[in-house]
N, C-alpha and C positions, 0 to 999 in steps of 0.2 A: 550530322545528326539532325533530324528533322523534328521540329516542334509543332504541335498542333494547337491551334488557337480556336477557342469556342466563341462564336458570335451570339450574343444574347439577343433574343427576338425583340423587335421594336414594340413598345407598349401599345396595346390596342387603344384605339381612339373611338369614343362614342360619337354617334351623329350629334349634330348641333342641337336637335330637338330633345335628345335624351341626356344631355349633359346635366350633372347634378347641380341643383340650385345652390347658389352661394348663401352661406349663413349670414344673417345681418351682423353688422359690426357691433362690438360690445358697447360703444358709446351710443349707438342708436337705441339699443335695448334699454340702456340706463336712462336715456332721455325720455323714452315713452313711459317707463316706470315712474320717474319723478313727476311727469305731468299728470299721470293718473292719481298719484298720491296728493298732489296739490289740489286737483279737482275734488277728491274725496274730502279733504280737509276743509275746502271752501264750502262744499255742500253741507258738511257737518256743522260748521259755524253758522250757516244760514238757518238751519233747522233748530239749533239750540239757542239762537238769539232771543226768541220770545221768552224762553224760560229764564235766561239771564236777565233780561229786562224786567221780568216779573219780580225777581229777587231784589234788583236794584230799586225798583219802584216801591217795593214794600218798606224800604228804608228811607224814603224821602218824605218830607212833610206833605200833608194832604193837598195843600194848595200848589205844590210844585211838581206833582206827579206827571201831569200832561204838558208841562212847559217845555220839556225836552225829551224826545223819544230816543235819544242816544244813551250811551252808557257812561254818563258823567258821574264819577264817584265823588260827588261833593254834597255837602249838607246832609250826610247820612245820619240817621238816628234810629234807635230801636223803639221809639215811642209808639209806632203803629202796632207793634206786637204787644206792648203792655196794654194799650187802650183797646185793641181789637179783641183781646182775650176776654174782657168783661164788658164789651160794648153792647151785648144783647141781654135779654132777660135772664138767661142762664150763662154761667161761664162756659167757655168753649170746650172745657173738659167734658161737659155733659154731652155735647154733640159728638165728640170723639168716642165716648163710651157707647153711645147709641149706634154709631157706625160699626164699632167693634163687635157688638152683639149681633148685628145683622150679618156681618162678614163671617163670624165664627159659626153661626147657624147654617149659613149658605154653604160654606166650605165643607163642614161635616156632613151635611145632607147630600151634597153632590158626590163626595168621596164614597159614602156608604151605599147610596141607592144606585148610582151610575155604575159602580164596579160590580155590584150584584147583578144588575140587569145585563151588563156586558158579558159577564161569565155565562149567564143563561143563554144569550143569543149565540155565543161563540162555542160553547161546549155541550149544551144540553140539546136533546132531540125531543121535540114536542109538536103536536099538531098545530099547524098554522104559524110556525116560527117564521117562515119567509114572509108571509103576509103581514104579521105583526112588525117585523123589522122594516118592511117597506113603508108601512103606515108611520112608524116612528121617524124614519128619515123624511117622510113627507111633511111632518110637523116643523122641520127646520125651515121650510119655505113658506110656512103659514105666517102671515103678518100678525104681530101681537095685538093689533087693534081689532082683529076679528073676534077674539075671545075676551076682549077687555070688559065689555058690559056683562056677559054671563059670569065671569070670575068675580066681578065686583058685587053682583047680586048674591052669589053664593057666600062670599065672605061677609057680606052685610047680614045675611040671614043667620050666619053663625056667630054674629056679634064680634067679629074679629077686627073691625075698623078701629084705627088708632091703637093697634097693637102690632108687634113685629111678626105675628103669625102668618099673615098673607104673604110675606116676603121670605119666610123661612120654611114653613111646612111643605109647600110644593117642591122644594129642593129634596126632601126626603122621599119623594114619589118619582124620582128619575124623570123630571119634566124637561131637563136640558138634554135634548137628543144629540146635540153636538158632542158632548162628553161621552155619552154612551157609545156613539159611533167610534170615537177616538179610542176608547178602551177595547172595543170589539176588535178593531184592527190590530191592536197591540197583542191581545190574547191569541188571536189567530196566528200571529208570528211566533208564538212559543212552541217548542217541540211537543207534538202530541204524545210522544213516548213517555213523557213525565206523567201525563194524565193517565195513560193506560197502565203504567207500572203501579201507580198509586191505587187504581181500581183493582188490580190483581192482588195487591196487599190488603185489600178489604177496606180501604178508605172511602168514606162517603163524599158527596159533592161539597158539603160544607167544610170538611177537613181539607179536601184538596184545594178549595178556594183560599182558606185561611193560611195553610202551611206551605203551599207550593206556588199557587198563582199569585197571590197578593204580594209576597216578597219580591217577585220578579217584575211587578207592575210599578215599581217606584218611579221611573221616569214619567209614565202616563199619569200616575196619581199626582205627582208634583206639577205637571202641566195643568191638570184640572184644578188643583188648588190655587195656582198662581192666577190663572184666567178668571176663576170664580172670585178671587179676592179683588182683582182689579175691577171687574165688571160690577160687583156688588158695592164696592166702596165708591165708585164713580156714578152709580145709578141715581138718576134724578127723577125720572117719571114715576117709578114705582112708589118711592116714599112720598112724593108729592100727592099721589092719588089716595094712598091708604093712611098716611100719617099726617093728620091735619093739626094736631095739637103740638105746640112748640116744645113741650117737654119730651116729645118722642122724635123730634127731628134728628136726622143724621147730618153729617158734615155737608153733604151736597145741598141740602135744603137750607141749612143754617147760613151758608155763604150768601144766599140770595137775600137774607135779612139785612145785609149791609147796604142794599140799594133801596132807595125810597123815591118813588116818582113824585110825591107831594112835597118833599123837603130835600135838603142836601143829603147826598149819599157819601158814605164813609168808604171811599175807594182805598185809602191807605190801610184801614183795618181789614178790608176784604182781601187785598193783595197779601197782607201779612198772614192772615189765616189760610189763604190759599196755599202759600208756601208750606205752612205747617201741615195742611191736609195732604200735600204731595209727598211728604217724607215717608209715610208708611208704604206708599206705592214704590218708591225708589228702593227702599230697604228690601221689600218683598222680591222685587225683580233682581236686585243684585245678589241676594242670597240664593235664588232659585234659577238663575239664568242657565246654569249648566244643565240642570234637569229639564228645563223648558226646551232648550234646543234639542237635547237627546230624545225627549218624549215626542216631539213633532217629527223628528227625522226617522224614528223607528216605527211610526204609525202610518207611513206612506203619505202624509199630508205635506205637500211641497208648496 
């Protein structure tokens, strides 16, 4: 009885140049990942060090602030916060409230005016729309110093100097072209079918904007609100130009009052109140960082 045996074919071999590349070893990938994380942590510590030093310096006695630039947690006292709060003509609460008024007006103005202007550019058809949109984008590249003198003359003629109006009213006129452009990009990304369906149902542009577009613009609106809050709260040049009376000073101008070129400067009080003035910025960013990232990512700005 004869038995047949089958011979399996020899495995095909690829040429040396076409051989599959070997995958890196697991330990090698782990080492690279650990080194990357160590580098990121070191860079983060380097960038956050000035902020930590500011907090520590605000708790040191005034004569010991610049003796040591390290983070020595010795001789710490909250005295700078107590004295710095009432170190100037008005309590620091007054300056915080002044900044709050400017921020509230600027945020509301940008949210209302920029969203309306963005809807007009993104959804309405009117003569000269492209030209107007191009001119608006061109104002982003226009230095603020070019229009500084004409604006000051106008506000002076209106008797608005030493009032918050020069810093608030322009926000209600959609003067921040960056936020208009950001919202235009966001609205253009929304499905046009929603707009067309609403028009078929008889809805006007105001109703479409209020009930359909505006609820979908939450990420872009949050991004605008956060950036406006940060820029207005930290603005120094505008309040310095228009608010010359101390009772109208915001936080950014009030901090300058701790420095005196003709006598001793209160660095401890200045550092303490600087920490206080930074708290609203941190809170605003922490509460809105999710919408901030989403708003920027969905508007095509990388």
